[in-house]
PyMOL Python script that loads the backbone (N, CA, C, O; Angstrom):
from pymol import cmd

cmd.read_pdbstr("""\
ATOM      1  N   UNK A   1     -11.115 -21.626 -35.881  1.00  0.00           N
ATOM      2  CA  UNK A   1     -10.112 -22.417 -36.709  1.00  0.00           C
ATOM      3  C   UNK A   1      -9.461 -21.944 -37.661  1.00  0.00           C
ATOM      4  O   UNK A   1     -10.083 -21.163 -38.381  1.00  0.00           O
ATOM      5  N   UNK A   2      -8.136 -22.207 -37.980  1.00  0.00           N
ATOM      6  CA  UNK A   2      -7.658 -21.568 -39.168  1.00  0.00           C
ATOM      7  C   UNK A   2      -7.927 -22.088 -40.418  1.00  0.00           C
ATOM      8  O   UNK A   2      -8.309 -23.258 -40.386  1.00  0.00           O
ATOM      9  N   UNK A   3      -7.841 -21.559 -41.555  1.00  0.00           N
ATOM     10  CA  UNK A   3      -8.028 -22.297 -42.887  1.00  0.00           C
ATOM     11  C   UNK A   3      -7.240 -23.229 -43.200  1.00  0.00           C
ATOM     12  O   UNK A   3      -6.079 -23.155 -42.800  1.00  0.00           O
ATOM     13  N   UNK A   4      -7.683 -24.404 -44.037  1.00  0.00           N
ATOM     14  CA  UNK A   4      -6.949 -25.293 -44.511  1.00  0.00           C
ATOM     15  C   UNK A   4      -5.941 -24.766 -45.701  1.00  0.00           C
ATOM     16  O   UNK A   4      -6.224 -23.954 -46.582  1.00  0.00           O
ATOM     17  N   UNK A   5      -4.794 -25.386 -45.511  1.00  0.00           N
ATOM     18  CA  UNK A   5      -3.977 -24.958 -46.441  1.00  0.00           C
ATOM     19  C   UNK A   5      -3.517 -26.270 -47.445  1.00  0.00           C
ATOM     20  O   UNK A   5      -3.155 -27.382 -47.061  1.00  0.00           O
ATOM     21  N   UNK A   6      -3.642 -25.802 -48.791  1.00  0.00           N
ATOM     22  CA  UNK A   6      -3.135 -27.032 -49.700  1.00  0.00           C
ATOM     23  C   UNK A   6      -1.806 -27.245 -49.768  1.00  0.00           C
ATOM     24  O   UNK A   6      -0.953 -26.361 -49.699  1.00  0.00           O
ATOM     25  N   UNK A   7      -1.578 -28.602 -49.925  1.00  0.00           N
ATOM     26  CA  UNK A   7      -0.269 -29.048 -49.966  1.00  0.00           C
ATOM     27  C   UNK A   7       0.562 -28.357 -51.270  1.00  0.00           C
ATOM     28  O   UNK A   7       0.229 -28.557 -52.438  1.00  0.00           O
ATOM     29  N   UNK A   8       1.411 -27.723 -50.966  1.00  0.00           N
ATOM     30  CA  UNK A   8       2.054 -26.943 -52.332  1.00  0.00           C
ATOM     31  C   UNK A   8       2.756 -28.007 -53.194  1.00  0.00           C
ATOM     32  O   UNK A   8       2.804 -27.875 -54.417  1.00  0.00           O
ATOM     33  N   UNK A   9       3.300 -29.058 -52.562  1.00  0.00           N
ATOM     34  CA  UNK A   9       4.060 -30.114 -53.432  1.00  0.00           C
ATOM     35  C   UNK A   9       3.016 -30.792 -54.279  1.00  0.00           C
ATOM     36  O   UNK A   9       3.269 -31.064 -55.453  1.00  0.00           O
ATOM     37  N   UNK A  10       1.906 -31.065 -53.756  1.00  0.00           N
ATOM     38  CA  UNK A  10       1.008 -32.008 -54.546  1.00  0.00           C
ATOM     39  C   UNK A  10       0.440 -31.040 -55.650  1.00  0.00           C
ATOM     40  O   UNK A  10       0.151 -31.513 -56.750  1.00  0.00           O
ATOM     41  N   UNK A  11       0.264 -29.638 -55.379  1.00  0.00           N
ATOM     42  CA  UNK A  11      -0.209 -28.703 -56.332  1.00  0.00           C
ATOM     43  C   UNK A  11       0.844 -28.670 -57.580  1.00  0.00           C
ATOM     44  O   UNK A  11       0.392 -28.590 -58.723  1.00  0.00           O
ATOM     45  N   UNK A  12       2.128 -28.727 -57.372  1.00  0.00           N
ATOM     46  CA  UNK A  12       2.972 -28.742 -58.338  1.00  0.00           C
ATOM     47  C   UNK A  12       3.144 -29.902 -59.226  1.00  0.00           C
ATOM     48  O   UNK A  12       3.747 -29.854 -60.298  1.00  0.00           O
ATOM     49  N   UNK A  13       2.428 -31.237 -58.590  1.00  0.00           N
ATOM     50  CA  UNK A  13       2.560 -32.481 -59.292  1.00  0.00           C
ATOM     51  C   UNK A  13       1.381 -32.816 -60.157  1.00  0.00           C
ATOM     52  O   UNK A  13       1.470 -33.490 -61.183  1.00  0.00           O
ATOM     53  N   UNK A  14       0.069 -32.212 -59.594  1.00  0.00           N
ATOM     54  CA  UNK A  14      -1.104 -32.602 -60.414  1.00  0.00           C
ATOM     55  C   UNK A  14      -1.625 -31.533 -60.937  1.00  0.00           C
ATOM     56  O   UNK A  14      -1.175 -30.444 -60.579  1.00  0.00           O
ATOM     57  N   UNK A  15      -2.729 -31.597 -61.936  1.00  0.00           N
ATOM     58  CA  UNK A  15      -3.347 -30.590 -62.447  1.00  0.00           C
ATOM     59  C   UNK A  15      -4.836 -31.030 -62.628  1.00  0.00           C
ATOM     60  O   UNK A  15      -5.056 -32.150 -63.090  1.00  0.00           O
ATOM     61  N   UNK A  16      -5.918 -30.162 -62.270  1.00  0.00           N
ATOM     62  CA  UNK A  16      -7.066 -30.329 -62.305  1.00  0.00           C
ATOM     63  C   UNK A  16      -7.609 -29.976 -63.741  1.00  0.00           C
ATOM     64  O   UNK A  16      -7.262 -28.900 -64.227  1.00  0.00           O
ATOM     65  N   UNK A  17      -8.360 -30.732 -64.381  1.00  0.00           N
ATOM     66  CA  UNK A  17      -9.067 -30.340 -65.867  1.00  0.00           C
ATOM     67  C   UNK A  17     -10.201 -29.485 -65.408  1.00  0.00           C
ATOM     68  O   UNK A  17     -10.438 -29.194 -64.235  1.00  0.00           O
ATOM     69  N   UNK A  18     -10.897 -29.103 -66.491  1.00  0.00           N
ATOM     70  CA  UNK A  18     -12.094 -28.582 -66.309  1.00  0.00           C
ATOM     71  C   UNK A  18     -13.324 -29.214 -65.724  1.00  0.00           C
ATOM     72  O   UNK A  18     -14.136 -28.740 -64.930  1.00  0.00           O
ATOM     73  N   UNK A  19     -13.264 -30.646 -66.419  1.00  0.00           N
ATOM     74  CA  UNK A  19     -14.206 -31.581 -66.002  1.00  0.00           C
ATOM     75  C   UNK A  19     -14.142 -32.058 -64.575  1.00  0.00           C
ATOM     76  O   UNK A  19     -15.109 -32.597 -64.037  1.00  0.00           O
ATOM     77  N   UNK A  20     -12.974 -31.851 -63.961  1.00  0.00           N
ATOM     78  CA  UNK A  20     -12.799 -32.361 -62.508  1.00  0.00           C
ATOM     79  C   UNK A  20     -11.766 -33.507 -62.429  1.00  0.00           C
ATOM     80  O   UNK A  20     -11.484 -33.906 -61.299  1.00  0.00           O
ATOM     81  N   UNK A  21     -11.188 -34.066 -63.459  1.00  0.00           N
ATOM     82  CA  UNK A  21     -10.181 -34.906 -63.380  1.00  0.00           C
ATOM     83  C   UNK A  21      -8.880 -34.542 -62.928  1.00  0.00           C
ATOM     84  O   UNK A  21      -8.413 -33.473 -63.320  1.00  0.00           O
ATOM     85  N   UNK A  22      -8.198 -35.304 -62.129  1.00  0.00           N
ATOM     86  CA  UNK A  22      -6.849 -34.969 -61.683  1.00  0.00           C
ATOM     87  C   UNK A  22      -6.043 -35.654 -62.597  1.00  0.00           C
ATOM     88  O   UNK A  22      -6.263 -36.832 -62.877  1.00  0.00           O
ATOM     89  N   UNK A  23      -5.044 -34.951 -63.127  1.00  0.00           N
ATOM     90  CA  UNK A  23      -4.069 -35.699 -64.098  1.00  0.00           C
ATOM     91  C   UNK A  23      -2.563 -35.258 -63.427  1.00  0.00           C
ATOM     92  O   UNK A  23      -2.288 -34.297 -62.709  1.00  0.00           O
ATOM     93  N   UNK A  24      -1.711 -36.345 -63.950  1.00  0.00           N
ATOM     94  CA  UNK A  24      -0.496 -36.381 -63.156  1.00  0.00           C
ATOM     95  C   UNK A  24       0.351 -36.940 -64.408  1.00  0.00           C
ATOM     96  O   UNK A  24      -0.150 -37.597 -65.321  1.00  0.00           O
ATOM     97  N   UNK A  25       1.960 -36.517 -64.299  1.00  0.00           N
ATOM     98  CA  UNK A  25       2.758 -37.187 -65.357  1.00  0.00           C
ATOM     99  C   UNK A  25       3.242 -38.550 -64.958  1.00  0.00           C
ATOM    100  O   UNK A  25       3.354 -38.940 -63.796  1.00  0.00           O
ATOM    101  N   UNK A  26       3.514 -39.226 -66.034  1.00  0.00           N
ATOM    102  CA  UNK A  26       3.829 -40.624 -65.425  1.00  0.00           C
ATOM    103  C   UNK A  26       5.180 -40.618 -65.172  1.00  0.00           C
ATOM    104  O   UNK A  26       5.974 -39.769 -65.576  1.00  0.00           O
ATOM    105  N   UNK A  27       5.482 -41.798 -64.344  1.00  0.00           N
ATOM    106  CA  UNK A  27       6.903 -41.707 -63.845  1.00  0.00           C
ATOM    107  C   UNK A  27       7.760 -42.626 -64.979  1.00  0.00           C
ATOM    108  O   UNK A  27       7.254 -43.308 -65.870  1.00  0.00           O
ATOM    109  N   UNK A  28       9.240 -42.445 -64.687  1.00  0.00           N
ATOM    110  CA  UNK A  28      10.205 -43.226 -65.191  1.00  0.00           C
ATOM    111  C   UNK A  28      10.730 -42.495 -66.404  1.00  0.00           C
ATOM    112  O   UNK A  28      11.184 -43.133 -67.353  1.00  0.00           O
ATOM    113  N   UNK A  29      10.680 -41.180 -66.402  1.00  0.00           N
ATOM    114  CA  UNK A  29      11.226 -40.138 -67.225  1.00  0.00           C
ATOM    115  C   UNK A  29      12.168 -39.169 -66.799  1.00  0.00           C
ATOM    116  O   UNK A  29      12.407 -38.122 -67.401  1.00  0.00           O
ATOM    117  N   UNK A  30      12.697 -39.548 -65.745  1.00  0.00           N
ATOM    118  CA  UNK A  30      13.753 -38.568 -64.749  1.00  0.00           C
ATOM    119  C   UNK A  30      15.287 -38.912 -65.191  1.00  0.00           C
ATOM    120  O   UNK A  30      16.136 -38.056 -65.441  1.00  0.00           O
ATOM    121  N   UNK A  31      15.484 -40.317 -65.241  1.00  0.00           N
ATOM    122  CA  UNK A  31      16.834 -40.813 -65.392  1.00  0.00           C
ATOM    123  C   UNK A  31      17.051 -42.075 -65.961  1.00  0.00           C
ATOM    124  O   UNK A  31      16.051 -42.772 -66.138  1.00  0.00           O
ATOM    125  N   UNK A  32      18.358 -42.599 -66.347  1.00  0.00           N
ATOM    126  CA  UNK A  32      18.579 -43.909 -67.061  1.00  0.00           C
ATOM    127  C   UNK A  32      17.630 -43.812 -68.273  1.00  0.00           C
ATOM    128  O   UNK A  32      16.887 -44.754 -68.548  1.00  0.00           O
ATOM    129  N   UNK A  33      17.654 -42.549 -69.079  1.00  0.00           N
ATOM    130  CA  UNK A  33      16.899 -42.685 -70.247  1.00  0.00           C
ATOM    131  C   UNK A  33      17.404 -43.372 -71.546  1.00  0.00           C
ATOM    132  O   UNK A  33      16.784 -43.798 -72.520  1.00  0.00           O
ATOM    133  N   UNK A  34      18.868 -43.339 -71.216  1.00  0.00           N
ATOM    134  CA  UNK A  34      19.704 -44.115 -72.203  1.00  0.00           C
ATOM    135  C   UNK A  34      19.490 -45.362 -72.448  1.00  0.00           C
ATOM    136  O   UNK A  34      19.572 -45.781 -73.602  1.00  0.00           O
ATOM    137  N   UNK A  35      19.212 -46.081 -71.521  1.00  0.00           N
ATOM    138  CA  UNK A  35      18.912 -47.796 -71.379  1.00  0.00           C
ATOM    139  C   UNK A  35      17.484 -48.109 -71.864  1.00  0.00           C
ATOM    140  O   UNK A  35      17.118 -49.242 -72.176  1.00  0.00           O
ATOM    141  N   UNK A  36      16.653 -46.931 -71.906  1.00  0.00           N
ATOM    142  CA  UNK A  36      15.073 -47.099 -72.019  1.00  0.00           C
ATOM    143  C   UNK A  36      14.826 -46.897 -73.818  1.00  0.00           C
ATOM    144  O   UNK A  36      15.344 -46.004 -74.488  1.00  0.00           O
ATOM    145  N   UNK A  37      14.081 -47.770 -74.237  1.00  0.00           N
ATOM    146  CA  UNK A  37      13.837 -47.668 -75.738  1.00  0.00           C
ATOM    147  C   UNK A  37      13.086 -46.404 -76.201  1.00  0.00           C
ATOM    148  O   UNK A  37      12.329 -45.989 -75.324  1.00  0.00           O
ATOM    149  N   UNK A  38      13.084 -45.740 -77.238  1.00  0.00           N
ATOM    150  CA  UNK A  38      12.569 -44.628 -77.524  1.00  0.00           C
ATOM    151  C   UNK A  38      11.215 -44.617 -77.429  1.00  0.00           C
ATOM    152  O   UNK A  38      10.596 -43.604 -77.105  1.00  0.00           O
ATOM    153  N   UNK A  39      10.589 -45.887 -77.738  1.00  0.00           N
ATOM    154  CA  UNK A  39       9.211 -46.380 -77.930  1.00  0.00           C
ATOM    155  C   UNK A  39       8.678 -46.070 -76.450  1.00  0.00           C
ATOM    156  O   UNK A  39       7.654 -45.427 -76.218  1.00  0.00           O
ATOM    157  N   UNK A  40       9.466 -46.583 -75.555  1.00  0.00           N
ATOM    158  CA  UNK A  40       8.985 -46.763 -74.129  1.00  0.00           C
ATOM    159  C   UNK A  40       9.169 -45.077 -73.657  1.00  0.00           C
ATOM    160  O   UNK A  40       8.307 -44.636 -72.897  1.00  0.00           O
ATOM    161  N   UNK A  41      10.038 -44.357 -74.006  1.00  0.00           N
ATOM    162  CA  UNK A  41      10.341 -42.844 -73.754  1.00  0.00           C
ATOM    163  C   UNK A  41       9.216 -42.142 -74.103  1.00  0.00           C
ATOM    164  O   UNK A  41       8.848 -41.221 -73.374  1.00  0.00           O
ATOM    165  N   UNK A  42       8.476 -42.486 -75.319  1.00  0.00           N
ATOM    166  CA  UNK A  42       7.491 -41.813 -75.975  1.00  0.00           C
ATOM    167  C   UNK A  42       6.217 -42.038 -75.407  1.00  0.00           C
ATOM    168  O   UNK A  42       5.371 -41.164 -75.214  1.00  0.00           O
ATOM    169  N   UNK A  43       6.082 -43.548 -75.080  1.00  0.00           N
ATOM    170  CA  UNK A  43       4.763 -43.917 -74.316  1.00  0.00           C
ATOM    171  C   UNK A  43       4.538 -43.349 -72.788  1.00  0.00           C
ATOM    172  O   UNK A  43       3.409 -43.149 -72.341  1.00  0.00           O
ATOM    173  N   UNK A  44       5.682 -43.123 -72.075  1.00  0.00           N
ATOM    174  CA  UNK A  44       5.924 -42.502 -70.993  1.00  0.00           C
ATOM    175  C   UNK A  44       5.390 -40.931 -71.005  1.00  0.00           C
ATOM    176  O   UNK A  44       4.808 -40.583 -69.977  1.00  0.00           O
ATOM    177  N   UNK A  45       5.503 -40.129 -71.867  1.00  0.00           N
ATOM    178  CA  UNK A  45       5.221 -38.883 -72.197  1.00  0.00           C
ATOM    179  C   UNK A  45       3.758 -38.615 -72.056  1.00  0.00           C
ATOM    180  O   UNK A  45       2.949 -39.540 -72.115  1.00  0.00           O
ATOM    181  N   UNK A  46       3.389 -37.347 -71.868  1.00  0.00           N
ATOM    182  CA  UNK A  46       2.032 -37.209 -71.599  1.00  0.00           C
ATOM    183  C   UNK A  46       1.655 -37.401 -70.412  1.00  0.00           C
ATOM    184  O   UNK A  46       2.427 -37.876 -69.579  1.00  0.00           O
ATOM    185  N   UNK A  47       0.135 -36.995 -70.063  1.00  0.00           N
ATOM    186  CA  UNK A  47      -0.590 -37.394 -68.703  1.00  0.00           C
ATOM    187  C   UNK A  47      -1.217 -38.301 -68.568  1.00  0.00           C
ATOM    188  O   UNK A  47      -1.568 -38.913 -69.578  1.00  0.00           O
ATOM    189  N   UNK A  48      -1.561 -38.698 -67.437  1.00  0.00           N
ATOM    190  CA  UNK A  48      -2.504 -39.701 -67.126  1.00  0.00           C
ATOM    191  C   UNK A  48      -3.407 -39.382 -65.756  1.00  0.00           C
ATOM    192  O   UNK A  48      -3.153 -38.533 -64.902  1.00  0.00           O
ATOM    193  N   UNK A  49      -4.389 -40.190 -65.789  1.00  0.00           N
ATOM    194  CA  UNK A  49      -5.603 -39.643 -64.696  1.00  0.00           C
ATOM    195  C   UNK A  49      -4.877 -40.258 -63.476  1.00  0.00           C
ATOM    196  O   UNK A  49      -4.290 -41.333 -63.597  1.00  0.00           O
ATOM    197  N   UNK A  50      -4.909 -39.634 -62.386  1.00  0.00           N
ATOM    198  CA  UNK A  50      -4.444 -40.150 -60.997  1.00  0.00           C
ATOM    199  C   UNK A  50      -5.382 -41.666 -60.695  1.00  0.00           C
ATOM    200  O   UNK A  50      -6.534 -41.763 -61.118  1.00  0.00           O
ATOM    201  N   UNK A  51      -4.825 -42.601 -60.048  1.00  0.00           N
ATOM    202  CA  UNK A  51      -5.344 -43.707 -59.856  1.00  0.00           C
ATOM    203  C   UNK A  51      -6.474 -43.579 -58.827  1.00  0.00           C
ATOM    204  O   UNK A  51      -6.383 -42.705 -57.965  1.00  0.00           O
ATOM    205  N   UNK A  52      -7.409 -44.303 -58.862  1.00  0.00           N
ATOM    206  CA  UNK A  52      -8.899 -44.221 -58.172  1.00  0.00           C
ATOM    207  C   UNK A  52      -8.552 -44.201 -56.696  1.00  0.00           C
ATOM    208  O   UNK A  52      -8.961 -43.383 -55.871  1.00  0.00           O
ATOM    209  N   UNK A  53      -7.608 -45.383 -56.455  1.00  0.00           N
ATOM    210  CA  UNK A  53      -7.283 -45.527 -54.899  1.00  0.00           C
ATOM    211  C   UNK A  53      -6.615 -44.232 -54.465  1.00  0.00           C
ATOM    212  O   UNK A  53      -6.620 -43.849 -53.295  1.00  0.00           O
ATOM    213  N   UNK A  54      -6.062 -43.603 -55.428  1.00  0.00           N
ATOM    214  CA  UNK A  54      -5.223 -42.421 -54.529  1.00  0.00           C
ATOM    215  C   UNK A  54      -5.904 -41.111 -54.588  1.00  0.00           C
ATOM    216  O   UNK A  54      -5.491 -40.085 -54.047  1.00  0.00           O
ATOM    217  N   UNK A  55      -7.078 -41.241 -55.355  1.00  0.00           N
ATOM    218  CA  UNK A  55      -8.100 -39.848 -55.456  1.00  0.00           C
ATOM    219  C   UNK A  55      -8.217 -39.187 -54.020  1.00  0.00           C
ATOM    220  O   UNK A  55      -7.778 -38.061 -53.785  1.00  0.00           O
ATOM    221  N   UNK A  56      -8.816 -39.945 -53.130  1.00  0.00           N
ATOM    222  CA  UNK A  56      -9.115 -39.216 -51.689  1.00  0.00           C
ATOM    223  C   UNK A  56      -8.106 -38.576 -51.305  1.00  0.00           C
ATOM    224  O   UNK A  56      -8.231 -37.367 -51.110  1.00  0.00           O
ATOM    225  N   UNK A  57      -6.738 -39.271 -51.078  1.00  0.00           N
ATOM    226  CA  UNK A  57      -5.671 -38.701 -50.433  1.00  0.00           C
ATOM    227  C   UNK A  57      -5.253 -37.417 -51.237  1.00  0.00           C
ATOM    228  O   UNK A  57      -5.090 -36.367 -50.615  1.00  0.00           O
ATOM    229  N   UNK A  58      -5.063 -37.465 -52.689  1.00  0.00           N
ATOM    230  CA  UNK A  58      -4.767 -36.451 -53.582  1.00  0.00           C
ATOM    231  C   UNK A  58      -5.727 -35.258 -53.304  1.00  0.00           C
ATOM    232  O   UNK A  58      -5.270 -34.185 -52.911  1.00  0.00           O
ATOM    233  N   UNK A  59      -6.971 -35.434 -53.494  1.00  0.00           N
ATOM    234  CA  UNK A  59      -8.202 -34.446 -53.295  1.00  0.00           C
ATOM    235  C   UNK A  59      -8.061 -33.655 -52.016  1.00  0.00           C
ATOM    236  O   UNK A  59      -8.033 -32.425 -52.004  1.00  0.00           O
ATOM    237  N   UNK A  60      -7.950 -34.622 -50.645  1.00  0.00           N
ATOM    238  CA  UNK A  60      -7.359 -33.857 -49.352  1.00  0.00           C
ATOM    239  C   UNK A  60      -6.236 -33.088 -49.426  1.00  0.00           C
ATOM    240  O   UNK A  60      -6.203 -32.070 -48.735  1.00  0.00           O
ATOM    241  N   UNK A  61      -5.167 -33.409 -50.230  1.00  0.00           N
ATOM    242  CA  UNK A  61      -3.920 -32.463 -50.189  1.00  0.00           C
ATOM    243  C   UNK A  61      -4.146 -31.462 -50.765  1.00  0.00           C
ATOM    244  O   UNK A  61      -3.577 -30.445 -50.370  1.00  0.00           O
ATOM    245  N   UNK A  62      -5.082 -31.387 -51.937  1.00  0.00           N
ATOM    246  CA  UNK A  62      -5.483 -30.207 -52.602  1.00  0.00           C
ATOM    247  C   UNK A  62      -6.277 -29.345 -51.980  1.00  0.00           C
ATOM    248  O   UNK A  62      -6.314 -28.182 -52.382  1.00  0.00           O
ATOM    249  N   UNK A  63      -6.899 -29.678 -51.105  1.00  0.00           N
ATOM    250  CA  UNK A  63      -7.847 -28.959 -50.070  1.00  0.00           C
ATOM    251  C   UNK A  63      -9.288 -29.088 -50.977  1.00  0.00           C
ATOM    252  O   UNK A  63      -9.954 -28.054 -51.012  1.00  0.00           O
ATOM    253  N   UNK A  64      -9.756 -30.116 -51.617  1.00  0.00           N
ATOM    254  CA  UNK A  64     -10.870 -30.256 -52.197  1.00  0.00           C
ATOM    255  C   UNK A  64     -11.914 -31.337 -51.494  1.00  0.00           C
ATOM    256  O   UNK A  64     -13.022 -31.538 -51.991  1.00  0.00           O
TER     257      UNK A  64
END
""", "prot")
cmd.dss("prot")
cmd.show_as("cartoon", "prot")
cmd.util.cbc("prot")
cmd.orient("prot")
């Protein structure tokens, strides 16, 4: 049986920390930024942990 290939798109979207958490960027920072308040834009910056319900699917796509 051939080796499992990790999903390259998912690999670009998430990052695995040293402790094993899977982190992702928050949504809403790609367009229509001029109508969003600066406070909202700042709060959306940075990374957050992937939701618990999505973890099995994300891990499978990463080959973990």
